[in-house]
N, C-alpha and C positions, 0 to 999 in steps of 0.2 A: 050693606055693613062689610068691611073686611072678614075674611075667616080664613083660619089655619086649614091648609091642606098639606096632610103629612106632618112630618116633624120640623120642617124649617121653611116652606113656603107660605106666603101669604097671597091669598086672591082678593082681589079688588073686586066686589060685586057692583058697587056703582061707577060712574064715568068719572075717570082720572085720565087725563089726556095730555098730550103735547101739543100745544097750539101754535107755537112758533118757535124758530131757532136761529142762532147765529154764529158765526165762527169767524174769528180774527187772526191774524199770523204775521208773521216778518218775512224777510227775504227768503230764508233756506225752505220756508213751509210755501212759501210763494213758487220757488223752482222745482218744488217736489210734483209728484203725479196727481196731486189732488189740489194744486194752487189754484187752477182757475174755479173752483168751486167754494172757496173762501168767500165770504162777504165782503171783507175787506184785509188787504194785506198792505205791508209797508217796507221800504227797503231800510229804512232806519230801525234797527231793533231797540234804539233807545226810545223811540216813540216821542221824541221830542224833548223828553224828561231828564233832570241832572244824575239819575241813578237808576241802575236796573231794576230796583225794588220798584221805585215811582212808574217805570216803564209798563212793569206788570200790572200794577193799579189801573194803569191809562188802557192795558188791553182788556182788562175786564170790564171797564167803564163803556167801553166802546162795544163790547160783544152784548151787554146788557142792554145797552141804547138801541142797537140794532134789532135786537130780538123783540123788544117791546115795541117798535116802530113797524116792525112786519105782524106783529100781534095787534096792531091796532090798539093798544093798551099804554095808559098813563101811567107814570110812577106811583102816585097815588091810589091806583087801583090794585096795586100788588099788595097783598096781606103780608106776604114774607118772603125774604130773601135767603136761600140757603147756599153758602158759598164757602170755597176753602182753596188752597194753595199749598206749596211745599215749604213756605217760610215759617219762622218761628213768629207764634202767636197768630198765624194766617193773616198776617199784616196787609199782604196784598188784596185779600177780600174784604178785611175792615176796613182800610183807606177807602176801597171803592163804593163800598157800600155808605159809607159815611157821606158822601156827594148824594146819593140818591136818596137819602133821609127817609129808609123804610126800615120795619123791624127787621133784624138780622138773626139768623143761627151760622154761627161759624163751624166749620166742620175740618177735621183732619182724618183722610183715609189714606193719606199719599196719593198713589196712583189710581186707587179706587174712588176718588171722592166725587167724579161724576156720576157714577151709578149710585153711591151714597147719598148725595143731593137730589137726584132724580127720586131715589126709593122714599125718602122722607118727605118731598115734596108731594108725590103722589098719594101717601098715607095721609097728610095733612088736608090734601083737597077730598080724598075720599071721606075722611071723618067729618066733614063739614067743619073743621078750623080755619080753613082758608078757602077762598073762591078763586084766588090765584096766586100761584107761587112761583117764584123765580129761581132756577137751580143755575148756578155759574161756577166754573172752576179756571183756573189759569197756572201756567207755568212758564219759566223764563230759564233758558241756558244759562246765562251769566249770573243771574242771581242766585239759582241752583248751585252752579259750581261754587260759588262763593262760599255758600252755608255749608255744602256737605264734602267738598274735595278740596281743591285747590283755588286760590286766585287765578285767574288766565293768564296773567303775566309772569307766572311761575314756568308757564311751557310745559306742564305734565305731560308725561305719555300716557297715552289710554290703552287699556287692554281690548283684545277682539272681542271679548264678552261685553264689554261696556256697552250702555245706551246712550243717546244723544238726548237730552233733555230738551222736548218742543218749546219754543216760543210762541205759545199759542192760548187761546182761550176759547172756551165755547160756553154759551148761554140757551136756556130752555125755558120757554113759558108754561108752566103746567096749569091746567084748568079743567073746568068740568066738561069741556066739550073740544074737541079738535081731531084732526086727521089721523093721529096715531094716538091710539088705546094702549095706556099702562095695564095690562092684564094680570100679571102677577110679579111679585117679587120674592126674592130669597136673599135673606141676609146672611153673610158669612161668617164663619168662625176664625178666631186666629190660630193659623196654622205654622208651626216653627220646626223645621227637621235640621236646624244646626248651621245653616249656610252662615259666614262671616265675612266674605268678599262683598265689599261694597261696589265693585264693579261687576257684579254678577247676579244682578236684582232678578233676573230672569229666573235662575234657578230657585231663589228665594220665595218666588210668588207663584210658581206653577204649582207645587203642591196645594195652595190654598184653592187654587183655580178649580182643579179637579174635585177637590173636598166639595164645593159650593155646587160644582155641576152635577156630580155623582149624586147629591142630595136631593137636587132639583129634579132630576130624571127619577129617582126613586119615588118621590113625595108626587109626582104628576103621572108617573106611569108611562112617560114619554122617552124618545130617543133622539139623537141627530136627525133621522130622515123625516121627523115631524115638523122641521124647521127649513126657511128658507136660507138662513145664515145662522151661524153662531160665531158670535164676535167677542173677542177678548181683548182687553189693553191694559198694560203694555207689556207683552210678555217679550215682544221682539223675538229674534231668531232662536236663541238658547231656551228660552223660557216655553215659546210654541213647541218646539220640537219635543220637550220634558212632557209637557201637557198631553201631546197626541201619543206619547209612549206610555205614561202613565195609565190614560184611558184605555189604550190598547191592552194592556196588562189584563185589563178587567173584562175583556171582551167588547169594548165601545170603540168604533171606528168614526172619530171625528172628521178624518181628512176631506170627504167630499163636500161637506158644508162649512168647513172652518176657516175662518182667518184671524187676524191681529191687526189691530189699529198701529201697532209699532212697526209693523212691516208694510203699511201702505201708505205711511205718511210722506217718506222719503225714499229717494232711489238709492238703495244701499250700495250699487255699483258706481252710480256718478257723483254720488255725494258722501263724504267721509262722515258717517255716522255710525261706525263699526256695527253691532249687532242690530242696530235699528233705533226705534224713537221709544222716547218714557216721558213721564212726568204728567201731573193732572192735566196739564193742556192738551195731551196728544190725542186721547181718546174723547175728550171733549169736542175737540176740533173735528176729528174724523167722524165721528156721529154727528155733529150738528151740520158740517159742510157738506157730508157724503151720504151716510146711510139714512139719517133722518127726512131729510130732503128726497132722497129716492123712494123711500115709504109715503111720503106726501104725494109723489107722481105715481103710486101705484105699482113700482118696479119690485117691491117685496111686500108680501101681506103678513109675514109671520118670523120675525127673528129674536134669539136670544142676543142681551148684550151684556158682557160680564165685565167689571173692570176689577183689576187686581192691583193691590198696594203692597209696597213693602214698607213694614212700620218700624222704620229706624230713626235713630239721631245720631249726629256726629259725637255726641257725649258718649251714648250708650254703645257705640262701635269702639271708641276708645279705650272704654273701659272691657273691651273683650267680649261684650254680648254679642248674641245671633241675631240675625234678622227676621223677625216673624213677619207672614204673611197674611192678606186677607182679601177675599173677593166677594162682591155683591153683584147679584144679578137680577135683570128685569126682562120679562117676558113682553114684548111689545107687537100689537097686530095693527093694520092698517084697516080703517073704516073703509066701508063701501066696497 
């Protein structure tokens, strides 16, 4: 049975593992440093569909299909799908799972959704409520711009602190056995320091990231040196620098082991992505294309994955509301 460790961490006593993963992206992701590691990338970000929203649904469908194929699992063997995206009412996920025909829990954690879906999937498998669960998230640059900022044909000027929403999806099959064990999870609190700039989400999310990481270190009596990697997503340049500074102010040096998915997906010098990548699909794709396969190969044994989300909506921001942040953390270990 799962048990509490300290004030905020949950330790999974039985086996809850990541059995298979898949990542899907588009042209910009293909051209980035991790492009060759994706399971599938396409040149046309419309994925052959008539709208950006339908394209995002298609991405999720492809990611789920590939993960199930790699895990040698038929759709009817999946007890529950946990999915989310950035769109109103999580429509990309709902329409993708509609085609799969399996029980569905729709989630919204903004860019923290992959960690949220993996956390809940692991707890369901650990508790015996599911034998196999599928965690999936996505984001699409064009559908996100249409909803949160301006239609692309407006030609709006982006600030250097802005992040480029990834056109990508990641899916992970969680089961009772697999090469990667989900050992502990730490569900984050909502933290709001009053940031109101829609183009500076890294600053809004970094305090929540440090709040969760500090809680996890306190609960477990560990520190950065105890892990091969500490991975956030997606703080990009501004948020990553701020997280490192917040930790340093309390005597914690993250730099030797720390990296951020938002800084890895694209080449910031060669691709016009401003401060780096963001979106539900960024950390999902970087984890499912790069880090989790690397753990399966034995390149990493012990990592922390913490996804961060800016919990905003266009309506709230237009009403002058600030942008709350949240961060959820998983401790992953490689078996064998």
